mmCIF file of the protein (N, C-alpha, C, O) and its ligand, coordinates in Angstrom:
data_MODEL
# 
_entry.id   MODEL 
# 
loop_
_entity.id 
_entity.type 
_entity.pdbx_number_of_molecules 
1 polymer     1 
2 non-polymer 1 
# 
_entity_poly.entity_id                      1 
_entity_poly.type                           'polypeptide(L)' 
_entity_poly.nstd_linkage                   no 
_entity_poly.nstd_monomer                   no 
_entity_poly.pdbx_seq_one_letter_code       MDRIFWVRCPHCAGRFFCDYELRHAGLKLECPFCQRQFLPDESPELDERWFR 
_entity_poly.pdbx_seq_one_letter_code_can   MDRIFWVRCPHCAGRFFCDYELRHAGLKLECPFCQRQFLPDESPELDERWFR 
_entity_poly.pdbx_strand_id                 A 
# 
loop_
_entity_poly_seq.entity_id 
_entity_poly_seq.num 
_entity_poly_seq.mon_id 
_entity_poly_seq.hetero 
1 1  MET n 
1 2  ASP n 
1 3  ARG n 
1 4  ILE n 
1 5  PHE n 
1 6  TRP n 
1 7  VAL n 
1 8  ARG n 
1 9  CYS n 
1 10 PRO n 
1 11 HIS n 
1 12 CYS n 
1 13 ALA n 
1 14 GLY n 
1 15 ARG n 
1 16 PHE n 
1 17 PHE n 
1 18 CYS n 
1 19 ASP n 
1 20 TYR n 
1 21 GLU n 
1 22 LEU n 
1 23 ARG n 
1 24 HIS n 
1 25 ALA n 
1 26 GLY n 
1 27 LEU n 
1 28 LYS n 
1 29 LEU n 
1 30 GLU n 
1 31 CYS n 
1 32 PRO n 
1 33 PHE n 
1 34 CYS n 
1 35 GLN n 
1 36 ARG n 
1 37 GLN n 
1 38 PHE n 
1 39 LEU n 
1 40 PRO n 
1 41 ASP n 
1 42 GLU n 
1 43 SER n 
1 44 PRO n 
1 45 GLU n 
1 46 LEU n 
1 47 ASP n 
1 48 GLU n 
1 49 ARG n 
1 50 TRP n 
1 51 PHE n 
1 52 ARG n 
# 
loop_
_struct_asym.id 
_struct_asym.entity_id 
A 1 
B 2 
# 
loop_
_chem_comp.id 
_chem_comp.type 
_chem_comp.mon_nstd_flag 
ALA 'L-peptide linking' y 
ARG 'L-peptide linking' y 
ASP 'L-peptide linking' y 
CYS 'L-peptide linking' y 
GLN 'L-peptide linking' y 
GLU 'L-peptide linking' y 
GLY 'peptide linking'   y 
HIS 'L-peptide linking' y 
ILE 'L-peptide linking' y 
LEU 'L-peptide linking' y 
LYS 'L-peptide linking' y 
MET 'L-peptide linking' y 
PHE 'L-peptide linking' y 
PRO 'L-peptide linking' y 
SER 'L-peptide linking' y 
TRP 'L-peptide linking' y 
TYR 'L-peptide linking' y 
VAL 'L-peptide linking' y 
ZN  non-polymer         . 
# 
_pdbx_entity_nonpoly.entity_id   2 
_pdbx_entity_nonpoly.name        ? 
_pdbx_entity_nonpoly.comp_id     ZN 
# 
_pdbx_nonpoly_scheme.asym_id         B 
_pdbx_nonpoly_scheme.entity_id       2 
_pdbx_nonpoly_scheme.mon_id          ZN 
_pdbx_nonpoly_scheme.ndb_seq_num     1 
_pdbx_nonpoly_scheme.pdb_seq_num     101 
_pdbx_nonpoly_scheme.auth_seq_num    101 
_pdbx_nonpoly_scheme.pdb_mon_id      ZN 
_pdbx_nonpoly_scheme.auth_mon_id     ZN 
_pdbx_nonpoly_scheme.pdb_strand_id   A 
_pdbx_nonpoly_scheme.pdb_ins_code    . 
# 
loop_
_atom_site.group_PDB 
_atom_site.id 
_atom_site.type_symbol 
_atom_site.label_atom_id 
_atom_site.label_alt_id 
_atom_site.label_comp_id 
_atom_site.label_asym_id 
_atom_site.label_entity_id 
_atom_site.label_seq_id 
_atom_site.pdbx_PDB_ins_code 
_atom_site.Cartn_x 
_atom_site.Cartn_y 
_atom_site.Cartn_z 
_atom_site.occupancy 
_atom_site.B_iso_or_equiv 
_atom_site.pdbx_formal_charge 
_atom_site.auth_seq_id 
_atom_site.auth_comp_id 
_atom_site.auth_asym_id 
_atom_site.auth_atom_id 
_atom_site.pdbx_PDB_model_num 
ATOM   1   N  N  . MET A 1 1  ? 0.822  -1.332 -0.241  1.00 0.00 ? 1   MET A N  1 
ATOM   2   C  CA . MET A 1 1  ? 0.090  0.069  0.104   1.00 0.00 ? 1   MET A CA 1 
ATOM   3   C  C  . MET A 1 1  ? 0.959  1.120  0.041   1.00 0.00 ? 1   MET A C  1 
ATOM   4   O  O  . MET A 1 1  ? 1.945  1.127  0.778   1.00 0.00 ? 1   MET A O  1 
ATOM   5   N  N  . ASP A 1 2  ? 0.701  2.191  -0.882  1.00 0.00 ? 2   ASP A N  1 
ATOM   6   C  CA . ASP A 1 2  ? 1.431  3.402  -0.995  1.00 0.00 ? 2   ASP A CA 1 
ATOM   7   C  C  . ASP A 1 2  ? 0.422  4.386  -0.358  1.00 0.00 ? 2   ASP A C  1 
ATOM   8   O  O  . ASP A 1 2  ? -0.804 4.339  -0.465  1.00 0.00 ? 2   ASP A O  1 
ATOM   9   N  N  . ARG A 1 3  ? 1.297  5.449  0.445   1.00 0.00 ? 3   ARG A N  1 
ATOM   10  C  CA . ARG A 1 3  ? 0.549  6.596  0.840   1.00 0.00 ? 3   ARG A CA 1 
ATOM   11  C  C  . ARG A 1 3  ? 0.627  7.627  0.018   1.00 0.00 ? 3   ARG A C  1 
ATOM   12  O  O  . ARG A 1 3  ? 1.716  7.914  -0.480  1.00 0.00 ? 3   ARG A O  1 
ATOM   13  N  N  . ILE A 1 4  ? -0.449 8.317  -0.248  1.00 0.00 ? 4   ILE A N  1 
ATOM   14  C  CA . ILE A 1 4  ? -0.487 9.557  -1.222  1.00 0.00 ? 4   ILE A CA 1 
ATOM   15  C  C  . ILE A 1 4  ? -1.058 10.808 -0.313  1.00 0.00 ? 4   ILE A C  1 
ATOM   16  O  O  . ILE A 1 4  ? -1.559 10.724 0.808   1.00 0.00 ? 4   ILE A O  1 
ATOM   17  N  N  . PHE A 1 5  ? -0.880 11.799 -0.980  1.00 0.00 ? 5   PHE A N  1 
ATOM   18  C  CA . PHE A 1 5  ? -1.631 13.137 -0.440  1.00 0.00 ? 5   PHE A CA 1 
ATOM   19  C  C  . PHE A 1 5  ? -1.956 13.945 -1.592  1.00 0.00 ? 5   PHE A C  1 
ATOM   20  O  O  . PHE A 1 5  ? -1.273 13.983 -2.615  1.00 0.00 ? 5   PHE A O  1 
ATOM   21  N  N  . TRP A 1 6  ? -3.146 14.666 -1.368  1.00 0.00 ? 6   TRP A N  1 
ATOM   22  C  CA . TRP A 1 6  ? -3.866 15.576 -2.324  1.00 0.00 ? 6   TRP A CA 1 
ATOM   23  C  C  . TRP A 1 6  ? -3.512 16.993 -2.160  1.00 0.00 ? 6   TRP A C  1 
ATOM   24  O  O  . TRP A 1 6  ? -3.605 17.489 -1.037  1.00 0.00 ? 6   TRP A O  1 
ATOM   25  N  N  . VAL A 1 7  ? -3.133 17.670 -3.121  1.00 0.00 ? 7   VAL A N  1 
ATOM   26  C  CA . VAL A 1 7  ? -2.760 19.076 -3.003  1.00 0.00 ? 7   VAL A CA 1 
ATOM   27  C  C  . VAL A 1 7  ? -3.565 19.802 -3.833  1.00 0.00 ? 7   VAL A C  1 
ATOM   28  O  O  . VAL A 1 7  ? -4.099 19.170 -4.745  1.00 0.00 ? 7   VAL A O  1 
ATOM   29  N  N  . ARG A 1 8  ? -3.812 21.114 -3.735  1.00 0.00 ? 8   ARG A N  1 
ATOM   30  C  CA . ARG A 1 8  ? -4.405 21.990 -4.838  1.00 0.00 ? 8   ARG A CA 1 
ATOM   31  C  C  . ARG A 1 8  ? -3.429 22.993 -5.105  1.00 0.00 ? 8   ARG A C  1 
ATOM   32  O  O  . ARG A 1 8  ? -2.825 23.627 -4.241  1.00 0.00 ? 8   ARG A O  1 
ATOM   33  N  N  . CYS A 1 9  ? -3.290 23.118 -6.424  1.00 0.00 ? 9   CYS A N  1 
ATOM   34  C  CA . CYS A 1 9  ? -2.290 24.150 -7.061  1.00 0.00 ? 9   CYS A CA 1 
ATOM   35  C  C  . CYS A 1 9  ? -2.418 25.627 -6.822  1.00 0.00 ? 9   CYS A C  1 
ATOM   36  O  O  . CYS A 1 9  ? -3.379 26.197 -7.337  1.00 0.00 ? 9   CYS A O  1 
ATOM   37  N  N  . PRO A 1 10 ? -1.603 26.281 -6.135  1.00 0.00 ? 10  PRO A N  1 
ATOM   38  C  CA . PRO A 1 10 ? -1.992 27.701 -5.753  1.00 0.00 ? 10  PRO A CA 1 
ATOM   39  C  C  . PRO A 1 10 ? -2.060 28.591 -6.907  1.00 0.00 ? 10  PRO A C  1 
ATOM   40  O  O  . PRO A 1 10 ? -2.529 29.723 -6.787  1.00 0.00 ? 10  PRO A O  1 
ATOM   41  N  N  . HIS A 1 11 ? -1.588 28.116 -8.097  1.00 0.00 ? 11  HIS A N  1 
ATOM   42  C  CA . HIS A 1 11 ? -1.759 28.905 -9.269  1.00 0.00 ? 11  HIS A CA 1 
ATOM   43  C  C  . HIS A 1 11 ? -2.877 28.733 -10.018 1.00 0.00 ? 11  HIS A C  1 
ATOM   44  O  O  . HIS A 1 11 ? -3.485 29.765 -10.303 1.00 0.00 ? 11  HIS A O  1 
ATOM   45  N  N  . CYS A 1 12 ? -3.403 27.478 -10.497 1.00 0.00 ? 12  CYS A N  1 
ATOM   46  C  CA . CYS A 1 12 ? -4.806 27.202 -11.336 1.00 0.00 ? 12  CYS A CA 1 
ATOM   47  C  C  . CYS A 1 12 ? -5.663 26.477 -10.457 1.00 0.00 ? 12  CYS A C  1 
ATOM   48  O  O  . CYS A 1 12 ? -6.704 26.084 -10.983 1.00 0.00 ? 12  CYS A O  1 
ATOM   49  N  N  . ALA A 1 13 ? -5.475 26.166 -9.118  1.00 0.00 ? 13  ALA A N  1 
ATOM   50  C  CA . ALA A 1 13 ? -6.518 25.606 -8.398  1.00 0.00 ? 13  ALA A CA 1 
ATOM   51  C  C  . ALA A 1 13 ? -6.774 24.074 -8.837  1.00 0.00 ? 13  ALA A C  1 
ATOM   52  O  O  . ALA A 1 13 ? -7.712 23.388 -8.429  1.00 0.00 ? 13  ALA A O  1 
ATOM   53  N  N  . GLY A 1 14 ? -5.939 23.728 -9.591  1.00 0.00 ? 14  GLY A N  1 
ATOM   54  C  CA . GLY A 1 14 ? -6.108 22.156 -10.100 1.00 0.00 ? 14  GLY A CA 1 
ATOM   55  C  C  . GLY A 1 14 ? -5.805 21.088 -8.756  1.00 0.00 ? 14  GLY A C  1 
ATOM   56  O  O  . GLY A 1 14 ? -4.898 21.347 -7.964  1.00 0.00 ? 14  GLY A O  1 
ATOM   57  N  N  . ARG A 1 15 ? -6.480 20.140 -8.638  1.00 0.00 ? 15  ARG A N  1 
ATOM   58  C  CA . ARG A 1 15 ? -6.216 19.269 -7.605  1.00 0.00 ? 15  ARG A CA 1 
ATOM   59  C  C  . ARG A 1 15 ? -5.640 17.959 -8.005  1.00 0.00 ? 15  ARG A C  1 
ATOM   60  O  O  . ARG A 1 15 ? -6.133 17.320 -8.935  1.00 0.00 ? 15  ARG A O  1 
ATOM   61  N  N  . PHE A 1 16 ? -4.561 17.518 -7.299  1.00 0.00 ? 16  PHE A N  1 
ATOM   62  C  CA . PHE A 1 16 ? -3.993 16.248 -7.849  1.00 0.00 ? 16  PHE A CA 1 
ATOM   63  C  C  . PHE A 1 16 ? -3.346 15.656 -6.605  1.00 0.00 ? 16  PHE A C  1 
ATOM   64  O  O  . PHE A 1 16 ? -3.193 16.212 -5.518  1.00 0.00 ? 16  PHE A O  1 
ATOM   65  N  N  . PHE A 1 17 ? -2.959 14.302 -7.001  1.00 0.00 ? 17  PHE A N  1 
ATOM   66  C  CA . PHE A 1 17 ? -2.375 13.688 -5.665  1.00 0.00 ? 17  PHE A CA 1 
ATOM   67  C  C  . PHE A 1 17 ? -0.726 13.276 -5.964  1.00 0.00 ? 17  PHE A C  1 
ATOM   68  O  O  . PHE A 1 17 ? -0.309 13.132 -7.113  1.00 0.00 ? 17  PHE A O  1 
ATOM   69  N  N  . CYS A 1 18 ? -0.047 13.147 -5.011  1.00 0.00 ? 18  CYS A N  1 
ATOM   70  C  CA . CYS A 1 18 ? 1.412  12.778 -5.192  1.00 0.00 ? 18  CYS A CA 1 
ATOM   71  C  C  . CYS A 1 18 ? 1.806  11.710 -4.096  1.00 0.00 ? 18  CYS A C  1 
ATOM   72  O  O  . CYS A 1 18 ? 1.167  11.553 -3.055  1.00 0.00 ? 18  CYS A O  1 
ATOM   73  N  N  . ASP A 1 19 ? 2.742  11.116 -4.392  1.00 0.00 ? 19  ASP A N  1 
ATOM   74  C  CA . ASP A 1 19 ? 3.439  10.262 -3.471  1.00 0.00 ? 19  ASP A CA 1 
ATOM   75  C  C  . ASP A 1 19 ? 3.719  10.712 -2.087  1.00 0.00 ? 19  ASP A C  1 
ATOM   76  O  O  . ASP A 1 19 ? 4.401  11.733 -1.994  1.00 0.00 ? 19  ASP A O  1 
ATOM   77  N  N  . TYR A 1 20 ? 3.339  10.168 -1.046  1.00 0.00 ? 20  TYR A N  1 
ATOM   78  C  CA . TYR A 1 20 ? 3.672  10.819 0.320   1.00 0.00 ? 20  TYR A CA 1 
ATOM   79  C  C  . TYR A 1 20 ? 5.064  11.134 0.615   1.00 0.00 ? 20  TYR A C  1 
ATOM   80  O  O  . TYR A 1 20 ? 5.363  12.027 1.407   1.00 0.00 ? 20  TYR A O  1 
ATOM   81  N  N  . GLU A 1 21 ? 6.029  10.338 -0.076  1.00 0.00 ? 21  GLU A N  1 
ATOM   82  C  CA . GLU A 1 21 ? 7.498  10.645 -0.090  1.00 0.00 ? 21  GLU A CA 1 
ATOM   83  C  C  . GLU A 1 21 ? 7.817  12.188 -0.243  1.00 0.00 ? 21  GLU A C  1 
ATOM   84  O  O  . GLU A 1 21 ? 8.742  12.828 0.258   1.00 0.00 ? 21  GLU A O  1 
ATOM   85  N  N  . LEU A 1 22 ? 6.843  12.588 -1.035  1.00 0.00 ? 22  LEU A N  1 
ATOM   86  C  CA . LEU A 1 22 ? 7.200  14.247 -1.353  1.00 0.00 ? 22  LEU A CA 1 
ATOM   87  C  C  . LEU A 1 22 ? 6.787  15.091 -0.341  1.00 0.00 ? 22  LEU A C  1 
ATOM   88  O  O  . LEU A 1 22 ? 7.364  16.172 -0.219  1.00 0.00 ? 22  LEU A O  1 
ATOM   89  N  N  . ARG A 1 23 ? 5.765  14.745 0.508   1.00 0.00 ? 23  ARG A N  1 
ATOM   90  C  CA . ARG A 1 23 ? 5.016  15.598 1.408   1.00 0.00 ? 23  ARG A CA 1 
ATOM   91  C  C  . ARG A 1 23 ? 6.267  16.315 2.228   1.00 0.00 ? 23  ARG A C  1 
ATOM   92  O  O  . ARG A 1 23 ? 6.086  17.523 2.384   1.00 0.00 ? 23  ARG A O  1 
ATOM   93  N  N  . HIS A 1 24 ? 7.485  15.803 2.774   1.00 0.00 ? 24  HIS A N  1 
ATOM   94  C  CA . HIS A 1 24 ? 8.104  16.576 3.685   1.00 0.00 ? 24  HIS A CA 1 
ATOM   95  C  C  . HIS A 1 24 ? 9.472  16.425 3.079   1.00 0.00 ? 24  HIS A C  1 
ATOM   96  O  O  . HIS A 1 24 ? 10.369 16.438 3.922   1.00 0.00 ? 24  HIS A O  1 
ATOM   97  N  N  . ALA A 1 25 ? 9.851  16.288 1.850   1.00 0.00 ? 25  ALA A N  1 
ATOM   98  C  CA . ALA A 1 25 ? 11.204 15.897 0.981   1.00 0.00 ? 25  ALA A CA 1 
ATOM   99  C  C  . ALA A 1 25 ? 11.713 17.508 0.809   1.00 0.00 ? 25  ALA A C  1 
ATOM   100 O  O  . ALA A 1 25 ? 12.848 17.743 0.394   1.00 0.00 ? 25  ALA A O  1 
ATOM   101 N  N  . GLY A 1 26 ? 10.818 18.537 1.146   1.00 0.00 ? 26  GLY A N  1 
ATOM   102 C  CA . GLY A 1 26 ? 11.284 19.830 0.724   1.00 0.00 ? 26  GLY A CA 1 
ATOM   103 C  C  . GLY A 1 26 ? 11.471 20.148 -0.954  1.00 0.00 ? 26  GLY A C  1 
ATOM   104 O  O  . GLY A 1 26 ? 12.040 21.142 -1.407  1.00 0.00 ? 26  GLY A O  1 
ATOM   105 N  N  . LEU A 1 27 ? 10.933 19.199 -1.645  1.00 0.00 ? 27  LEU A N  1 
ATOM   106 C  CA . LEU A 1 27 ? 11.041 19.241 -3.131  1.00 0.00 ? 27  LEU A CA 1 
ATOM   107 C  C  . LEU A 1 27 ? 9.672  19.989 -3.711  1.00 0.00 ? 27  LEU A C  1 
ATOM   108 O  O  . LEU A 1 27 ? 8.552  19.828 -3.226  1.00 0.00 ? 27  LEU A O  1 
ATOM   109 N  N  . LYS A 1 28 ? 9.946  20.725 -4.697  1.00 0.00 ? 28  LYS A N  1 
ATOM   110 C  CA . LYS A 1 28 ? 8.728  21.167 -5.333  1.00 0.00 ? 28  LYS A CA 1 
ATOM   111 C  C  . LYS A 1 28 ? 7.910  20.319 -6.270  1.00 0.00 ? 28  LYS A C  1 
ATOM   112 O  O  . LYS A 1 28 ? 8.443  19.539 -7.059  1.00 0.00 ? 28  LYS A O  1 
ATOM   113 N  N  . LEU A 1 29 ? 6.459  20.501 -6.162  1.00 0.00 ? 29  LEU A N  1 
ATOM   114 C  CA . LEU A 1 29 ? 5.710  19.438 -7.000  1.00 0.00 ? 29  LEU A CA 1 
ATOM   115 C  C  . LEU A 1 29 ? 5.424  20.172 -8.256  1.00 0.00 ? 29  LEU A C  1 
ATOM   116 O  O  . LEU A 1 29 ? 5.342  21.399 -8.312  1.00 0.00 ? 29  LEU A O  1 
ATOM   117 N  N  . GLU A 1 30 ? 5.276  19.368 -9.262  1.00 0.00 ? 30  GLU A N  1 
ATOM   118 C  CA . GLU A 1 30 ? 4.858  20.134 -10.466 1.00 0.00 ? 30  GLU A CA 1 
ATOM   119 C  C  . GLU A 1 30 ? 3.467  19.902 -10.777 1.00 0.00 ? 30  GLU A C  1 
ATOM   120 O  O  . GLU A 1 30 ? 3.050  18.744 -10.794 1.00 0.00 ? 30  GLU A O  1 
ATOM   121 N  N  . CYS A 1 31 ? 2.667  20.925 -11.037 1.00 0.00 ? 31  CYS A N  1 
ATOM   122 C  CA . CYS A 1 31 ? 1.383  20.703 -11.210 1.00 0.00 ? 31  CYS A CA 1 
ATOM   123 C  C  . CYS A 1 31 ? 1.110  20.211 -12.598 1.00 0.00 ? 31  CYS A C  1 
ATOM   124 O  O  . CYS A 1 31 ? 1.690  20.748 -13.542 1.00 0.00 ? 31  CYS A O  1 
ATOM   125 N  N  . PRO A 1 32 ? 0.193  19.141 -12.807 1.00 0.00 ? 32  PRO A N  1 
ATOM   126 C  CA . PRO A 1 32 ? -0.065 18.389 -14.043 1.00 0.00 ? 32  PRO A CA 1 
ATOM   127 C  C  . PRO A 1 32 ? -0.851 19.424 -15.148 1.00 0.00 ? 32  PRO A C  1 
ATOM   128 O  O  . PRO A 1 32 ? -0.737 19.276 -16.364 1.00 0.00 ? 32  PRO A O  1 
ATOM   129 N  N  . PHE A 1 33 ? -1.522 20.304 -14.627 1.00 0.00 ? 33  PHE A N  1 
ATOM   130 C  CA . PHE A 1 33 ? -2.364 21.190 -15.490 1.00 0.00 ? 33  PHE A CA 1 
ATOM   131 C  C  . PHE A 1 33 ? -1.680 22.367 -15.818 1.00 0.00 ? 33  PHE A C  1 
ATOM   132 O  O  . PHE A 1 33 ? -1.776 22.700 -17.000 1.00 0.00 ? 33  PHE A O  1 
ATOM   133 N  N  . CYS A 1 34 ? -0.990 23.111 -15.056 1.00 0.00 ? 34  CYS A N  1 
ATOM   134 C  CA . CYS A 1 34 ? -0.191 24.221 -15.653 1.00 0.00 ? 34  CYS A CA 1 
ATOM   135 C  C  . CYS A 1 34 ? 1.192  24.294 -15.542 1.00 0.00 ? 34  CYS A C  1 
ATOM   136 O  O  . CYS A 1 34 ? 1.832  25.318 -15.781 1.00 0.00 ? 34  CYS A O  1 
ATOM   137 N  N  . GLN A 1 35 ? 1.806  22.943 -15.086 1.00 0.00 ? 35  GLN A N  1 
ATOM   138 C  CA . GLN A 1 35 ? 3.156  22.882 -15.184 1.00 0.00 ? 35  GLN A CA 1 
ATOM   139 C  C  . GLN A 1 35 ? 3.958  23.851 -14.387 1.00 0.00 ? 35  GLN A C  1 
ATOM   140 O  O  . GLN A 1 35 ? 5.138  24.092 -14.643 1.00 0.00 ? 35  GLN A O  1 
ATOM   141 N  N  . ARG A 1 36 ? 3.283  24.407 -13.406 1.00 0.00 ? 36  ARG A N  1 
ATOM   142 C  CA . ARG A 1 36 ? 4.207  25.367 -12.312 1.00 0.00 ? 36  ARG A CA 1 
ATOM   143 C  C  . ARG A 1 36 ? 4.430  24.479 -11.148 1.00 0.00 ? 36  ARG A C  1 
ATOM   144 O  O  . ARG A 1 36 ? 3.837  23.469 -10.768 1.00 0.00 ? 36  ARG A O  1 
ATOM   145 N  N  . GLN A 1 37 ? 5.458  25.139 -10.680 1.00 0.00 ? 37  GLN A N  1 
ATOM   146 C  CA . GLN A 1 37 ? 5.835  24.363 -9.379  1.00 0.00 ? 37  GLN A CA 1 
ATOM   147 C  C  . GLN A 1 37 ? 5.773  25.042 -8.006  1.00 0.00 ? 37  GLN A C  1 
ATOM   148 O  O  . GLN A 1 37 ? 6.076  26.224 -7.844  1.00 0.00 ? 37  GLN A O  1 
ATOM   149 N  N  . PHE A 1 38 ? 5.353  24.208 -7.008  1.00 0.00 ? 38  PHE A N  1 
ATOM   150 C  CA . PHE A 1 38 ? 5.188  24.859 -5.685  1.00 0.00 ? 38  PHE A CA 1 
ATOM   151 C  C  . PHE A 1 38 ? 5.602  23.780 -4.586  1.00 0.00 ? 38  PHE A C  1 
ATOM   152 O  O  . PHE A 1 38 ? 5.854  22.606 -4.859  1.00 0.00 ? 38  PHE A O  1 
ATOM   153 N  N  . LEU A 1 39 ? 5.635  24.283 -3.423  1.00 0.00 ? 39  LEU A N  1 
ATOM   154 C  CA . LEU A 1 39 ? 6.029  23.500 -2.265  1.00 0.00 ? 39  LEU A CA 1 
ATOM   155 C  C  . LEU A 1 39 ? 4.586  22.893 -1.603  1.00 0.00 ? 39  LEU A C  1 
ATOM   156 O  O  . LEU A 1 39 ? 3.564  23.577 -1.603  1.00 0.00 ? 39  LEU A O  1 
ATOM   157 N  N  . PRO A 1 40 ? 4.623  21.859 -1.180  1.00 0.00 ? 40  PRO A N  1 
ATOM   158 C  CA . PRO A 1 40 ? 3.395  21.203 -0.651  1.00 0.00 ? 40  PRO A CA 1 
ATOM   159 C  C  . PRO A 1 40 ? 2.662  22.126 0.492   1.00 0.00 ? 40  PRO A C  1 
ATOM   160 O  O  . PRO A 1 40 ? 1.448  22.245 0.657   1.00 0.00 ? 40  PRO A O  1 
ATOM   161 N  N  . ASP A 1 41 ? 3.656  22.708 1.192   1.00 0.00 ? 41  ASP A N  1 
ATOM   162 C  CA . ASP A 1 41 ? 3.036  23.709 2.093   1.00 0.00 ? 41  ASP A CA 1 
ATOM   163 C  C  . ASP A 1 41 ? 2.474  25.061 1.608   1.00 0.00 ? 41  ASP A C  1 
ATOM   164 O  O  . ASP A 1 41 ? 1.841  25.816 2.346   1.00 0.00 ? 41  ASP A O  1 
ATOM   165 N  N  . GLU A 1 42 ? 2.779  25.336 0.180   1.00 0.00 ? 42  GLU A N  1 
ATOM   166 C  CA . GLU A 1 42 ? 2.125  26.406 -0.373  1.00 0.00 ? 42  GLU A CA 1 
ATOM   167 C  C  . GLU A 1 42 ? 0.660  26.050 -0.826  1.00 0.00 ? 42  GLU A C  1 
ATOM   168 O  O  . GLU A 1 42 ? -0.103 26.887 -1.309  1.00 0.00 ? 42  GLU A O  1 
ATOM   169 N  N  . SER A 1 43 ? 0.377  24.880 -0.648  1.00 0.00 ? 43  SER A N  1 
ATOM   170 C  CA . SER A 1 43 ? -0.998 24.473 -1.258  1.00 0.00 ? 43  SER A CA 1 
ATOM   171 C  C  . SER A 1 43 ? -2.064 24.623 -0.345  1.00 0.00 ? 43  SER A C  1 
ATOM   172 O  O  . SER A 1 43 ? -2.128 24.115 0.774   1.00 0.00 ? 43  SER A O  1 
ATOM   173 N  N  . PRO A 1 44 ? -2.979 25.425 -0.946  1.00 0.00 ? 44  PRO A N  1 
ATOM   174 C  CA . PRO A 1 44 ? -4.299 25.987 -0.017  1.00 0.00 ? 44  PRO A CA 1 
ATOM   175 C  C  . PRO A 1 44 ? -5.085 24.909 0.534   1.00 0.00 ? 44  PRO A C  1 
ATOM   176 O  O  . PRO A 1 44 ? -6.033 25.134 1.286   1.00 0.00 ? 44  PRO A O  1 
ATOM   177 N  N  . GLU A 1 45 ? -4.716 23.703 0.181   1.00 0.00 ? 45  GLU A N  1 
ATOM   178 C  CA . GLU A 1 45 ? -5.544 22.490 0.426   1.00 0.00 ? 45  GLU A CA 1 
ATOM   179 C  C  . GLU A 1 45 ? -4.602 21.107 0.627   1.00 0.00 ? 45  GLU A C  1 
ATOM   180 O  O  . GLU A 1 45 ? -3.979 20.618 -0.315  1.00 0.00 ? 45  GLU A O  1 
ATOM   181 N  N  . LEU A 1 46 ? -4.589 20.669 1.695   1.00 0.00 ? 46  LEU A N  1 
ATOM   182 C  CA . LEU A 1 46 ? -3.744 19.437 1.877   1.00 0.00 ? 46  LEU A CA 1 
ATOM   183 C  C  . LEU A 1 46 ? -4.568 18.242 2.349   1.00 0.00 ? 46  LEU A C  1 
ATOM   184 O  O  . LEU A 1 46 ? -5.091 18.336 3.460   1.00 0.00 ? 46  LEU A O  1 
ATOM   185 N  N  . ASP A 1 47 ? -4.742 17.153 1.651   1.00 0.00 ? 47  ASP A N  1 
ATOM   186 C  CA . ASP A 1 47 ? -5.513 16.140 2.265   1.00 0.00 ? 47  ASP A CA 1 
ATOM   187 C  C  . ASP A 1 47 ? -4.679 14.767 2.129   1.00 0.00 ? 47  ASP A C  1 
ATOM   188 O  O  . ASP A 1 47 ? -4.590 14.097 1.100   1.00 0.00 ? 47  ASP A O  1 
ATOM   189 N  N  . GLU A 1 48 ? -4.107 14.492 3.332   1.00 0.00 ? 48  GLU A N  1 
ATOM   190 C  CA . GLU A 1 48 ? -3.372 13.229 3.433   1.00 0.00 ? 48  GLU A CA 1 
ATOM   191 C  C  . GLU A 1 48 ? -4.209 11.913 4.041   1.00 0.00 ? 48  GLU A C  1 
ATOM   192 O  O  . GLU A 1 48 ? -4.891 11.906 5.066   1.00 0.00 ? 48  GLU A O  1 
ATOM   193 N  N  . ARG A 1 49 ? -4.016 11.034 3.312   1.00 0.00 ? 49  ARG A N  1 
ATOM   194 C  CA . ARG A 1 49 ? -4.836 9.683  3.556   1.00 0.00 ? 49  ARG A CA 1 
ATOM   195 C  C  . ARG A 1 49 ? -4.125 8.581  2.972   1.00 0.00 ? 49  ARG A C  1 
ATOM   196 O  O  . ARG A 1 49 ? -3.228 8.665  2.134   1.00 0.00 ? 49  ARG A O  1 
ATOM   197 N  N  . TRP A 1 50 ? -4.644 7.448  3.534   1.00 0.00 ? 50  TRP A N  1 
ATOM   198 C  CA . TRP A 1 50 ? -3.945 6.139  2.886   1.00 0.00 ? 50  TRP A CA 1 
ATOM   199 C  C  . TRP A 1 50 ? -4.767 5.621  1.597   1.00 0.00 ? 50  TRP A C  1 
ATOM   200 O  O  . TRP A 1 50 ? -5.989 5.661  1.450   1.00 0.00 ? 50  TRP A O  1 
ATOM   201 N  N  . PHE A 1 51 ? -3.779 5.115  0.679   1.00 0.00 ? 51  PHE A N  1 
ATOM   202 C  CA . PHE A 1 51 ? -4.605 4.741  -0.695  1.00 0.00 ? 51  PHE A CA 1 
ATOM   203 C  C  . PHE A 1 51 ? -3.769 3.437  -1.026  1.00 0.00 ? 51  PHE A C  1 
ATOM   204 O  O  . PHE A 1 51 ? -2.579 3.224  -0.791  1.00 0.00 ? 51  PHE A O  1 
ATOM   205 N  N  . ARG A 1 52 ? -4.695 2.632  -1.627  1.00 0.00 ? 52  ARG A N  1 
ATOM   206 C  CA . ARG A 1 52 ? -3.813 1.459  -2.021  1.00 0.00 ? 52  ARG A CA 1 
ATOM   207 C  C  . ARG A 1 52 ? -4.097 1.059  -3.478  1.00 0.00 ? 52  ARG A C  1 
ATOM   208 O  O  . ARG A 1 52 ? -3.483 0.125  -3.993  1.00 0.00 ? 52  ARG A O  1 
HETATM 209 ZN ZN . ZN  B 2 .  ? -1.447 24.515 -11.618 1.00 0.00 2 101 ZN  A ZN 1 
# 
């Protein structure tokens, strides 16, 4: 089972999920909708859950 978390892009408000390993990695996520990058903590919405 892999853990994921959902984020909302602060640029275009698109919602997508990422591998949980990236949650605290200090790496920027790339939005699949607008291709802009942001840190998980910059997301206006974070939803962490288990996912299989
Ligand atoms: Zn975006």
